[in-house]
All heavy atoms as an XYZ file, in Angstrom:
850
protein
N       0.836     -1.217     -0.069
C      -0.005     -0.023     -0.055
C       0.823      1.246      0.001
O       1.841      1.441      0.827
C      -0.853      0.013      1.309
C      -1.773      1.097      1.359
S      -2.961      0.815      2.650
C      -3.775      2.360      2.757
N       0.595      2.149     -0.944
C       1.435      3.370     -1.037
C       1.241      4.358      0.162
O       0.039      4.442      0.685
C       1.043      4.069     -2.301
N       2.248      5.102      0.468
C       1.994      6.000      1.600
C       1.496      7.303      1.077
O       1.765      7.727      0.000
C       3.476      6.392      2.210
O       4.071      5.097      2.623
C       3.464      7.326      3.301
N       0.519      7.916      1.776
C      -0.084      9.111      1.357
C       0.923     10.139      1.394
O       1.856     10.265      2.179
C      -1.210      9.572      2.339
C      -2.476      8.517      2.290
C      -3.465      8.930      3.210
C      -4.656      8.112      3.186
N      -5.590      8.434      4.076
N       0.872     11.121      0.475
C       1.875     12.196      0.197
C       1.988     13.027      1.590
O       3.177     13.435      1.910
C       1.249     13.014     -0.868
C       0.401     12.124     -1.724
C      -0.186     11.170     -0.653
N       0.968     13.378      2.270
C       1.025     14.125      3.489
C       1.811     13.372      4.533
O       2.538     14.033      5.345
C      -0.328     14.723      4.039
C      -0.133     15.693      5.182
C      -1.430     16.419      5.427
O      -2.102     17.050      4.578
O      -1.832     16.443      6.639
N       1.649     12.073      4.613
C       2.330     11.274      5.595
C       3.905     11.432      5.354
O       4.708     11.451      6.180
C       1.933      9.871      5.491
C       2.811      8.892      6.365
C       0.424      9.779      5.970
N       4.273     11.445      4.115
C       5.686     11.599      3.670
C       6.300     12.888      4.064
O       7.315     13.004      4.587
C       5.887     11.420      2.120
C       5.654      9.989      1.655
C       5.825      9.999      0.124
C       5.569      8.538     -0.380
N       5.672      8.439     -1.879
N       5.417     13.938      3.847
C       5.839     15.299      4.266
C       6.025     15.345      5.832
O       6.992     15.919      6.374
C       4.845     16.367      3.895
C       5.182     17.769      4.477
C       4.747     16.512      2.369
N       5.108     14.743      6.579
C       5.212     14.714      8.059
C       6.473     13.927      8.528
O       7.083     14.403      9.399
C       3.899     14.145      8.701
C       2.739     14.988      8.556
C       1.462     14.316      9.198
C       0.278     15.244      9.011
N      -0.970     14.654      9.627
N       6.820     12.852      7.894
C       7.968     12.092      8.155
C       9.178     13.021      8.022
O      10.130     12.938      8.779
C       7.969     10.863      7.308
C       9.294     10.098      7.331
C       9.419      8.933      8.296
C      10.676      8.174      8.226
N      11.937      8.823      8.566
N       9.242     13.758      6.830
C      10.462     14.717      6.554
C      10.505     15.657      7.595
O      11.572     15.980      8.113
C      10.363     15.065      5.162
C      10.560     14.188      4.127
C      10.236     14.712      2.705
O       9.211     15.302      2.426
N      11.238     14.616      1.909
N       9.434     16.281      8.104
C       9.441     17.290      9.055
C       9.885     16.668     10.415
O      10.804     17.243     11.171
C       8.036     17.958      9.327
C       7.702     18.698      8.002
C       7.942     18.776     10.571
C       6.204     19.125      7.991
N       9.415     15.487     10.774
C       9.798     14.854     12.030
C      11.249     14.594     11.899
O      11.997     14.864     12.999
C       8.958     13.448     12.066
C       9.402     12.673     13.286
C       8.527     11.397     13.319
C       8.994     10.533     14.459
N       9.721      9.321     14.031
N      11.763     14.022     10.984
C      13.253     13.792     10.764
C      14.106     15.097     11.037
O      15.050     15.095     11.768
C      13.592     13.190      9.423
C      13.055     11.751      9.234
O      12.604     11.137     10.292
O      13.093     11.235      8.128
N      13.612     16.244     10.463
C      14.352     17.567     10.592
C      14.161     17.911     12.113
O      15.193     18.515     12.563
C      13.693     18.499      9.676
C      14.071     18.524      8.190
C      13.281     19.478      7.464
C      15.585     18.744      8.000
N      13.070     17.857     12.627
C      13.007     18.171     14.055
C      13.837     17.482     14.989
O      14.552     17.920     15.835
C      11.460     18.186     14.502
C      10.605     19.179     13.836
C       9.174     18.796     14.362
C      10.890     20.637     14.249
N      13.923     16.117     14.683
C      14.804     15.216     15.501
C      16.400     15.559     15.263
O      17.065     15.597     16.183
C      14.608     13.779     15.107
C      13.190     13.430     15.799
C      12.813     11.944     15.441
O      13.544     11.272     14.724
O      11.839     11.571     15.889
N      16.680     15.837     14.015
C      18.001     16.268     13.690
C      18.457     17.502     14.440
O      19.565     17.604     14.899
C      18.128     16.477     12.161
C      19.556     16.895     11.719
C      19.622     17.172     10.268
C      21.042     17.732      9.922
N      21.126     18.070      8.575
N      17.484     18.489     14.590
C      17.810     19.704     15.300
C      17.551     19.686     16.805
O      17.501     20.653     17.483
C      17.092     20.838     14.609
C      17.770     21.189     13.220
N      18.781     21.956     12.978
C      17.450     20.647     11.913
C      19.101     22.063     11.804
N      18.299     21.261     11.086
N      17.313     18.504     17.267
C      17.100     18.209     18.740
C      15.917     19.131     19.341
O      16.022     19.583     20.433
C      18.372     18.475     19.544
C      19.565     17.535     19.071
C      20.751     17.740     19.860
C      21.827     16.853     19.585
N      21.988     15.965     18.465
N      14.935     19.281     18.465
C      13.649     19.967     18.971
C      12.864     19.078     19.731
O      12.847     17.822     19.689
C      12.928     20.406     17.698
N      12.244     19.769     20.701
C      11.199     19.097     21.530
C       9.961     19.228     20.669
O       9.558     20.404     20.174
C      10.833     19.692     22.865
C       9.639     19.236     23.495
C       9.466     18.107     24.198
C       8.400     20.053     23.413
C       8.326     17.657     24.758
C       7.263     19.631     23.907
C       7.159     18.437     24.566
O       5.932     17.966     25.073
N       9.136     18.272     20.344
C       7.946     18.408     19.647
C       6.919     17.281     20.011
O       7.310     16.214     20.586
C       8.226     18.302     18.096
C       8.586     16.953     17.604
C       7.653     16.043     17.189
C       9.868     16.455     17.662
C       7.980     14.867     16.601
C      10.210     15.173     17.300
C       9.278     14.336     16.873
O       9.556     13.150     16.254
N       5.671     17.510     19.648
C       4.593     16.505     19.635
C       3.697     16.796     18.604
O       3.650     17.869     18.013
C       4.036     16.480     20.981
C       3.256     17.654     21.481
C       1.795     17.681     21.210
C       3.883     18.696     22.045
C       1.133     18.843     21.653
C       3.190     19.776     22.395
C       1.760     19.907     22.224
N       2.998     15.650     18.250
C       1.893     15.774     17.213
C       0.524     15.637     17.907
O       0.208     14.646     18.290
C       2.134     14.734     16.017
O       2.132     13.501     16.820
C       3.394     15.004     15.406
N      -0.086     16.776     18.078
C      -1.384     16.791     18.783
C      -2.528     15.816     18.044
O      -2.489     15.900     16.882
C      -1.868     18.229     18.823
C      -0.810     18.982     18.327
C       0.200     18.175     17.631
N      -3.253     15.122     18.882
C      -4.349     14.279     18.223
C      -5.568     15.006     18.816
O      -5.838     15.220     19.914
C      -4.237     12.912     18.797
C      -5.469     12.040     18.363
C      -3.020     12.194     18.535
N      -6.298     15.501     17.744
C      -7.595     16.202     18.117
C      -8.701     15.241     18.151
O      -8.803     14.329     17.325
C      -7.899     17.498     17.034
O      -7.932     16.868     15.806
C      -6.722     18.437     17.219
N      -9.589     15.360     19.110
C     -10.789     14.530     19.161
C     -11.948     15.430     19.714
O     -11.858     16.644     19.814
C     -10.424     13.367     20.109
O     -10.201     13.799     21.373
N     -12.852     14.757     20.184
C     -14.033     15.465     20.831
C     -13.579     16.302     22.001
O     -14.182     17.221     22.491
N     -12.332     16.019     22.664
C     -11.796     16.643     23.828
C     -10.724     17.674     23.475
O     -10.365     18.512     24.352
C     -11.315     15.652     24.875
C     -12.346     14.682     25.214
C     -12.338     13.406     24.722
C     -13.390     15.040     26.110
C     -13.358     12.450     25.019
C     -14.356     14.155     26.478
C     -14.334     12.795     26.023
N     -10.325     17.614     22.203
C      -9.147     18.537     21.926
C      -9.620     19.723     21.148
O     -10.882     20.057     21.001
N      -8.618     20.594     20.734
C      -8.996     21.725     19.932
C      -8.731     21.478     18.442
O      -7.579     21.020     18.068
C      -8.110     22.976     20.456
O      -8.259     23.158     21.822
C      -8.380     24.182     19.742
N      -9.588     21.769     17.575
C      -9.421     21.523     16.233
C      -8.597     22.700     15.540
O      -8.582     23.715     16.131
C     -10.727     21.511     15.440
O     -11.543     20.373     15.850
N      -7.917     22.321     14.599
C      -7.117     23.356     13.881
C      -5.741     23.583     14.419
O      -5.003     24.313     13.794
N      -5.396     22.763     15.377
C      -4.058     22.854     15.971
C      -3.082     22.392     14.943
O      -3.263     21.298     14.136
C      -3.875     21.984     17.290
C      -2.469     22.044     17.805
C      -4.925     22.616     18.306
N      -1.901     22.963     14.769
C      -0.888     22.494     13.735
C      -0.553     21.095     13.891
O      -0.571     20.481     15.009
C       0.370     23.416     13.915
C      -0.223     24.669     14.680
C      -1.307     24.130     15.506
N       0.018     20.468     12.895
C       0.351     19.010     12.932
C       1.578     18.700     13.852
O       1.772     17.726     14.447
C       0.764     18.545     11.576
C      -0.281     18.529     10.572
O      -1.453     18.057     10.962
O      -0.351     18.954      9.363
N       2.441     19.794     14.044
C       3.602     19.675     14.930
C       3.555     20.927     15.829
O       3.486     22.050     15.301
C       4.914     19.615     14.140
C       5.096     18.320     13.479
C       4.570     18.177     12.104
C       5.686     17.339     13.949
C       4.740     17.140     11.291
C       5.952     16.033     13.242
C       5.456     16.138     11.874
N       3.658     20.699     17.122
C       3.975     21.769     18.076
C       5.320     21.550     18.628
O       5.566     20.433     19.268
C       2.851     21.771     19.107
C       3.134     22.815     20.307
C       1.377     21.940     18.579
N       6.119     22.457     18.526
C       7.525     22.325     18.917
C       8.140     23.458     19.645
O       7.681     24.590     19.584
C       8.323     22.141     17.622
N       9.251     23.058     20.304
C      10.178     24.148     20.863
C      11.542     23.903     20.275
O      12.099     22.890     20.409
C      10.200     23.975     22.378
S      11.212     25.343     23.146
N      12.009     24.840     19.556
C      13.265     24.827     18.764
C      14.107     25.906     19.221
O      13.824     27.050     19.004
C      12.994     24.828     17.244
C      12.066     23.823     16.819
C      14.371     24.741     16.540
C      11.546     23.925     15.326
N      15.221     25.491     19.964
C      16.253     26.411     20.422
C      15.590     27.613     21.253
O      15.806     28.752     21.032
C      17.104     27.007     19.348
C      17.904     25.924     18.711
C      18.765     26.370     17.586
C      19.524     25.188     17.029
N      20.067     25.310     15.706
N      14.537     27.260     22.054
C      13.793     28.218     22.844
C      12.678     29.019     22.324
O      12.197     29.749     22.881
N      12.332     28.558     21.106
C      11.320     29.301     20.386
C      10.128     28.346     20.169
O      10.197     27.164     19.797
C      11.712     29.756     18.988
C      12.813     30.890     19.175
C      13.297     31.397     18.012
C      14.385     32.417     18.251
N      15.635     32.209     17.661
N       8.905     28.862     20.478
C       7.627     28.151     20.178
C       7.262     28.088     18.759
O       7.289     29.140     18.005
C       6.509     28.723     20.987
C       5.233     27.929     20.957
C       5.005     26.969     21.907
C       4.319     28.206     19.870
C       3.773     26.270     21.795
C       3.072     27.479     19.853
C       2.846     26.479     20.728
N       7.081     26.926     18.156
C       6.925     26.652     16.701
C       5.588     25.748     16.420
O       5.478     24.748     17.011
C       8.104     26.161     15.945
C       7.912     26.061     14.525
C       9.319     26.996     16.268
N       4.773     26.188     15.459
C       3.744     25.440     15.064
C       3.912     25.100     13.615
O       4.111     26.107     12.735
N       3.904     23.856     13.111
C       4.188     23.545     11.757
C       2.890     22.690     11.354
O       2.602     21.660     11.827
C       5.407     22.644     11.647
C       6.584     23.344     12.189
C       5.631     22.351     10.048
C       7.907     22.561     12.219
N       2.386     23.300     10.203
C       1.190     22.588      9.467
C       1.747     21.970      8.252
O       2.437     22.651      7.378
C       0.162     23.522      9.134
C      -1.004     23.004      8.387
C      -1.754     21.934      9.306
O      -1.887     22.005     10.576
O      -2.270     21.030      8.692
N       1.689     20.609      8.097
C       2.019     19.921      6.948
C       0.939     19.823      5.897
O      -0.171     19.504      6.272
C       2.552     18.470      7.352
N       1.251     19.943      4.699
C       0.356     19.760      3.608
C       1.035     19.003      2.429
O       2.260     18.935      2.451
C      -0.157     21.130      2.968
C      -0.968     21.880      3.984
C      -2.326     21.219      4.206
C      -3.162     21.879      5.313
N      -4.455     21.158      5.566
N       0.261     18.468      1.479
C       0.871     17.792      0.469
C       0.256     18.263     -0.819
O      -0.959     18.633     -0.967
C       0.722     16.369      0.499
N       1.009     18.353     -1.963
C       0.431     18.704     -3.249
C      -0.243     20.093     -3.192
O       0.278     21.078     -2.805
N      -1.559     20.076     -3.687
C      -2.291     21.383     -3.666
C      -3.016     21.595     -2.421
O      -3.916     22.435     -2.297
C      -3.286     21.353     -4.880
C      -2.528     21.299     -6.187
C      -3.432     21.358     -7.291
C      -2.697     21.226     -8.602
N      -3.601     21.333     -9.798
N      -2.786     20.790     -1.326
C      -3.517     21.102     -0.075
C      -3.319     22.487      0.433
O      -2.375     23.041      0.381
N      -4.440     23.004      0.923
C      -4.526     24.394      1.566
C      -4.839     24.223      2.966
O      -5.634     23.422      3.324
C      -5.448     25.217      0.761
C      -5.103     25.481     -0.706
C      -3.832     26.266     -0.748
O      -3.605     27.348     -0.285
N      -2.903     25.741     -1.587
N      -4.406     25.223      3.722
C      -4.764     25.272      5.102
C      -6.298     25.688      5.247
O      -6.780     26.496      4.408
C      -4.015     26.305      5.870
O      -4.029     27.575      5.168
C      -2.514     25.831      6.179
N      -7.096     25.240      6.267
C      -8.319     25.644      6.406
C      -8.407     26.951      7.195
O      -7.467     27.362      7.764
C      -9.124     24.537      7.366
O      -8.549     24.490      8.624
C      -9.000     23.177      6.734
N      -9.605     27.504      7.252
C      -9.726     28.842      7.954
C      -9.477     28.558      9.545
O      -8.765     29.484     10.118
C     -11.196     29.276      7.927
N      -9.732     27.393     10.075
C      -9.449     27.179     11.522
C      -7.851     27.012     11.745
O      -7.330     27.493     12.666
C     -10.197     25.887     11.910
C     -10.240     25.726     13.502
C     -10.759     26.986     14.339
C     -11.220     24.497     13.718
N      -7.276     26.402     10.760
C      -5.774     26.273     10.835
C      -5.125     27.589     10.669
O      -4.205     27.906     11.401
C      -5.315     25.259      9.747
C      -5.712     23.878      9.932
C      -5.341     22.914      8.864
O      -5.421     23.319      7.672
N      -5.194     21.653      9.156
N      -5.564     28.435      9.730
C      -5.059     29.781      9.594
C      -5.203     30.550     10.843
O      -4.371     31.299     11.399
C      -5.774     30.499      8.462
C      -5.441     29.966      7.118
O      -4.341     29.260      6.894
O      -6.131     30.230      6.084
N      -6.382     30.393     11.537
C      -6.650     31.105     12.868
C      -5.639     30.685     13.820
O      -5.045     31.499     14.529
C      -8.061     30.775     13.322
C      -8.394     31.544     14.637
C      -9.859     31.221     15.112
C     -10.108     31.867     16.387
N     -10.563     30.940     17.458
N      -5.320     29.346     14.084
C      -4.395     28.855     14.925
C      -3.039     29.429     14.627
O      -2.325     29.772     15.527
C      -4.542     27.361     15.112
C      -5.584     26.890     15.853
O      -5.382     26.768     17.135
N      -6.704     26.577     15.423
N      -2.501     29.335     13.389
C      -1.272     29.709     13.131
C      -1.075     31.334     13.244
O      -0.094     31.707     13.689
C      -0.894     29.424     11.498
C      -0.960     27.936     11.154
C      -0.956     27.693      9.727
C       0.262     27.328     11.885
N      -2.131     32.004     13.089
C      -2.105     33.505     13.341
C      -1.936     33.724     14.833
O      -1.226     34.623     15.186
C      -3.376     34.205     12.703
O      -3.269     34.013     11.287
C      -3.307     35.682     12.938
N      -2.742     33.027     15.559
C      -2.586     33.165     17.065
C      -1.268     32.938     17.550
O      -0.773     33.522     18.509
C      -3.612     32.332     17.782
C      -5.052     32.804     17.670
C      -5.994     31.911     18.265
O      -5.949     30.662     18.204
N      -7.062     32.495     18.796
N      -0.588     31.796     16.964
C       0.738     31.508     17.454
C       1.778     32.576     17.096
O       2.547     33.097     17.842
C       1.286     30.121     16.719
C       0.520     28.995     17.284
C       2.785     29.997     16.812
C       0.705     27.696     16.453
N       1.559     33.205     15.848
C       2.439     34.242     15.354
C       2.162     35.511     16.173
O       3.174     36.151     16.677
C       2.157     34.570     13.943
C       2.948     35.663     13.334
S       2.378     36.104     11.630
C       0.849     36.805     11.977
N       0.919     35.812     16.555
C       0.596     37.021     17.300
C       1.107     36.870     18.749
O       1.354     37.944     19.359
C      -0.970     37.288     17.356
C      -1.410     37.803     15.983
O      -0.682     38.041     15.078
O      -2.692     37.666     15.786
N       1.322     35.743     19.179
C       1.774     35.464     20.543
C       3.338     35.469     20.604
O       3.897     35.180     21.735
C       1.238     34.137     21.133
N       3.930     35.683     19.414
C       5.425     35.789     19.432
C       6.050     34.453     18.863
O       7.312     34.320     18.831
N       5.171     33.319     18.588
C       5.837     32.240     18.226
C       6.038     32.239     16.625
O       5.718     33.212     15.948
N       6.452     31.120     16.078
C       6.720     30.951     14.687
C       5.724     29.990     14.078
O       5.595     28.860     14.681
C       8.197     30.479     14.540
C       8.405     30.305     13.021
C       9.186     31.498     15.000
N       5.031     30.304     13.045
C       4.076     29.509     12.482
C       4.613     29.102     10.970
O       5.101     29.959     10.405
C       2.716     30.179     12.334
N       4.564     27.900     10.714
C       5.210     27.434      9.430
C       4.161     26.572      8.639
O       3.604     25.559      9.345
C       6.473     26.620      9.663
C       7.454     27.520     10.437
C       7.049     26.169      8.217
C       8.719     26.736     10.757
N       3.971     26.797      7.415
C       3.149     25.894      6.540
C       4.018     25.264      5.534
O       4.676     26.176      4.890
C       1.896     26.545      5.900
C       1.214     25.663      5.060
C       1.040     27.228      6.980
N       4.127     24.010      5.458
C       5.089     23.462      4.533
C       4.553     22.268      3.812
O       3.781     21.454      4.385
C       6.444     23.067      5.239
C       6.233     22.025      6.230
C       7.546     22.725      4.364
N       4.852     22.100      2.476
C       4.541     20.949      1.798
C       5.816     20.329      1.205
O       6.895     20.798      1.554
C       3.557     21.125      0.673
C       3.956     22.040     -0.477
O       5.164     22.463     -0.546
N       3.070     22.330     -1.465
N       5.748     19.309      0.306
C       7.023     18.686     -0.226
C       7.910     19.682     -0.846
O       9.134     19.434     -0.860
C       6.675     17.433     -1.016
C       5.805     17.631     -2.152
C       4.302     17.487     -1.841
O       3.767     16.474     -1.783
O       3.674     18.698     -1.641
N       7.416     20.736     -1.475
C       8.277     21.612     -2.225
C       9.011     22.505     -1.304
O       9.975     23.201     -1.714
C       7.477     22.465     -3.182
O       6.524     23.247     -2.468
C       6.750     21.630     -4.255
N       8.614     22.586      0.013
C       9.161     23.474      0.912
C      10.103     22.927      1.938
O      10.693     23.535      2.925
N      10.348     21.478      1.975
C      11.082     20.867      2.864
C      12.546     21.243      2.964
O      12.975     21.538      3.967
C      11.069     19.324      2.721
C       9.658     18.714      2.989
C      12.153     18.582      3.444
C       9.346     18.821      4.486
N      13.115     21.592      1.851
C      14.467     22.144      1.795
C      14.553     23.526      2.364
O      15.411     23.852      3.108
C      14.998     22.139      0.362
C      16.449     22.727      0.145
C      17.422     21.865      0.926
O      17.230     20.677      1.209
O      18.582     22.310      1.128
N      13.586     24.395      2.125
C      13.480     25.635      2.731
C      13.318     25.591      4.330
O      13.959     26.256      4.968
C      12.267     26.473      2.250
C      12.461     26.852      0.763
O      13.592     27.011      0.312
O      11.370     27.076     -0.022
N      12.593     24.523      4.814
C      12.413     24.384      6.239
C      13.780     23.909      6.739
O      14.178     24.467      7.863
C      11.313     23.329      6.573
C      11.228     22.904      7.927
C      10.821     24.151      8.808
C      10.109     21.861      8.040
N      14.495     23.141      6.093
C      15.800     22.666      6.594
C      16.699     23.839      6.694
O      17.422     24.042      7.706
C      16.489     21.659      5.604
C      17.804     21.100      6.042
C      18.421     20.335      5.016
N      18.797     21.025      3.832
C      19.892     21.793      3.865
N      20.664     22.043      4.896
N      20.144     22.496      2.677
N      16.713     24.755      5.699
C      17.502     25.890      5.734
C      17.185     26.855      6.954
O      18.011     27.453      7.581
C      17.483     26.618      4.421
C      18.213     25.973      3.230
C      17.926     26.630      1.854
C      19.770     25.853      3.433
N      15.850     27.089      7.076
C      15.410     27.857      8.130
C      15.762     27.427      9.566
O      16.225     28.095     10.425
C      13.889     27.975      8.101
C      13.191     28.888      9.160
C      13.617     30.287      8.949
C      11.657     28.713      9.183
N      15.705     26.044      9.734
C      16.170     25.429     10.891
C      17.718     25.646     11.205
O      18.276     25.772     12.289
C      15.796     23.974     11.064
C      14.242     23.819     11.058
C      13.908     22.315     11.095
C      13.616     24.426     12.271
N      18.394     25.554     10.165
C      19.928     25.677     10.237
C      20.407     27.089     10.490
O      21.213     27.436     11.266
C      20.631     25.134      8.940
C      20.555     23.658      8.855
C      21.191     23.034      7.602
O      21.777     23.836      6.857
O      21.087     21.858      7.429
N      19.651     28.057      9.762
C      19.974     29.464      9.923
C      19.537     30.007     11.219
O      20.150     30.767     11.844
C      19.471     30.305      8.741
C      19.574     31.792      8.931
C      20.161     29.788      7.410
N      18.337     29.647     11.652
C      17.827     30.124     12.913
C      16.409     30.786     12.659
O      16.257     31.420     11.614
N      15.694     30.606     13.634
C      14.330     31.188     13.617
C      14.346     32.683     14.093
O      15.241     33.022     14.863
C      13.415     30.386     14.514
C      13.111     28.876     14.002
C      12.538     28.051     15.199
C      12.486     28.742     12.699
N      13.386     33.447     13.753
C      13.230     34.839     14.103
C      12.957     34.851     15.667
O      12.459     33.926     16.264
C      12.142     35.446     13.319
C      11.304     34.224     13.036
C      12.201     33.128     12.914
N      13.310     36.092     16.211
C      12.998     36.153     17.751
C      11.627     36.579     18.063
O      11.156     36.569     19.130
C      13.889     37.244     18.343
O      13.790     38.566     17.570
C      15.419     36.830     18.302
N      10.906     37.089     16.995
C       9.418     37.524     17.316
C       8.603     36.676     16.315
O       9.083     36.027     15.403
C       9.243     39.034     16.924
C      10.011     39.823     17.845
C       9.941     41.368     17.550
O       9.268     41.674     16.430
N      10.515     42.268     18.224
N       7.252     36.848     16.522
C       6.367     35.981     15.748
C       6.523     36.261     14.234
O       6.773     37.308     13.692
N       6.415     35.097     13.528
C       6.556     35.279     12.105
C       5.769     33.993     11.467
O       5.644     32.996     12.141
C       8.048     35.028     11.755
N       5.300     34.208     10.224
C       4.576     33.117      9.470
C       5.459     32.799      8.243
O       5.718     33.695      7.461
C       3.219     33.578      9.127
C       2.451     32.626      8.234
C       2.180     31.274      8.800
C       1.259     33.217      7.682
N       5.711     31.578      8.112
C       6.513     31.064      6.975
C       5.673     30.141      6.110
O       5.280     29.087      6.705
C       7.839     30.365      7.343
C       8.755     31.202      7.968
C       8.934     31.447      9.344
C       9.837     31.959      7.206
C       9.856     32.319      9.939
C      10.692     32.864      7.728
C      10.671     32.969      9.135
N       5.265     30.594      5.038
C       4.358     29.703      4.166
C       5.268     29.142      3.167
O       5.598     29.924      2.157
C       3.290     30.500      3.561
C       2.132     29.668      2.876
O       2.504     28.456      2.585
O       1.097     30.109      2.720
N       5.847     27.967      3.236
C       6.807     27.319      2.295
C       6.104     26.564      1.315
O       6.587     25.514      0.959
C       7.728     26.610      3.160
C       8.460     27.400      4.088
S       9.606     26.495      5.069
C      10.461     27.815      5.843
N       5.009     26.876      0.780
C       4.395     26.240     -0.318
C       4.349     27.114     -1.624
O       4.150     28.449     -1.369
C       2.865     25.869     -0.021
C       2.841     24.983      1.202
S       1.190     24.351      1.707
C       0.024     24.934      0.628
N       4.737     26.627     -2.633
C       4.894     27.455     -3.820
C       3.500     27.733     -4.297
O       2.770     26.885     -5.013
C       5.666     26.684     -4.938
C       7.097     26.392     -4.630
C       7.810     25.512     -5.688
C       7.875     27.714     -4.331
N       3.029     28.938     -4.035
C       1.677     29.329     -4.342
C       1.340     29.276     -5.913
O       0.290     28.905     -6.261
C       1.260     30.665     -3.849
C       1.346     30.808     -2.335
C       0.300     29.827     -1.735
C       0.257     30.075     -0.152
N      -0.683     29.143      0.432
N       2.300     29.581     -6.703
C       2.015     29.554     -8.152
C       1.730     28.235     -8.620
O       1.032     28.010     -9.504
N       2.239     27.136     -7.976
C       2.007     25.819     -8.330
C       0.835     25.196     -7.737
O       0.301     24.199     -8.078
C       3.153     24.893     -7.908
C       4.443     25.162     -8.700
C       5.542     24.185     -8.468
O       5.297     23.135     -7.664
O       6.632     24.369     -8.842
N       0.303     25.975     -6.739
C      -0.762     25.352     -5.981
C      -2.225     25.716     -6.564
O      -3.163     25.073     -6.212
C      -0.855     26.033     -4.487
C       0.341     25.540     -3.696
S       0.334     23.859     -3.234
C       1.693     23.250     -4.233
N      -2.180     26.537     -7.648
C      -3.545     26.928     -8.122
C      -4.052     25.867     -9.096
O      -3.353     25.157     -9.682
C      -3.389     28.304     -8.836
C      -3.081     29.430     -7.834
C      -2.978     30.762     -8.495
C      -2.781     31.823     -7.498
N      -2.550     33.028     -8.089
């Protein structure tokens, strides 16, 4: 059985987070959780980071956008990444994250239409 594209993206993100010794978890939303939480909630070198994984033409939902914006507004870093942005995410983790809230949308919008 073939692996779903988003599962592959999540595996690549997980591998990068582990390589950079990040603390992270993948929230499981249910009737008791909060919907729209990013796929990865992490602390990377003292910075709070939410990462939403997408594949192909997948887009964030309004609720995911709201959560990512709240992370950014609180001073954290919000990242949206698909398979085309994995290399950019790797570079961002190597160079360093900003000290204030920021949103990094690492999906090639021109290709997403």
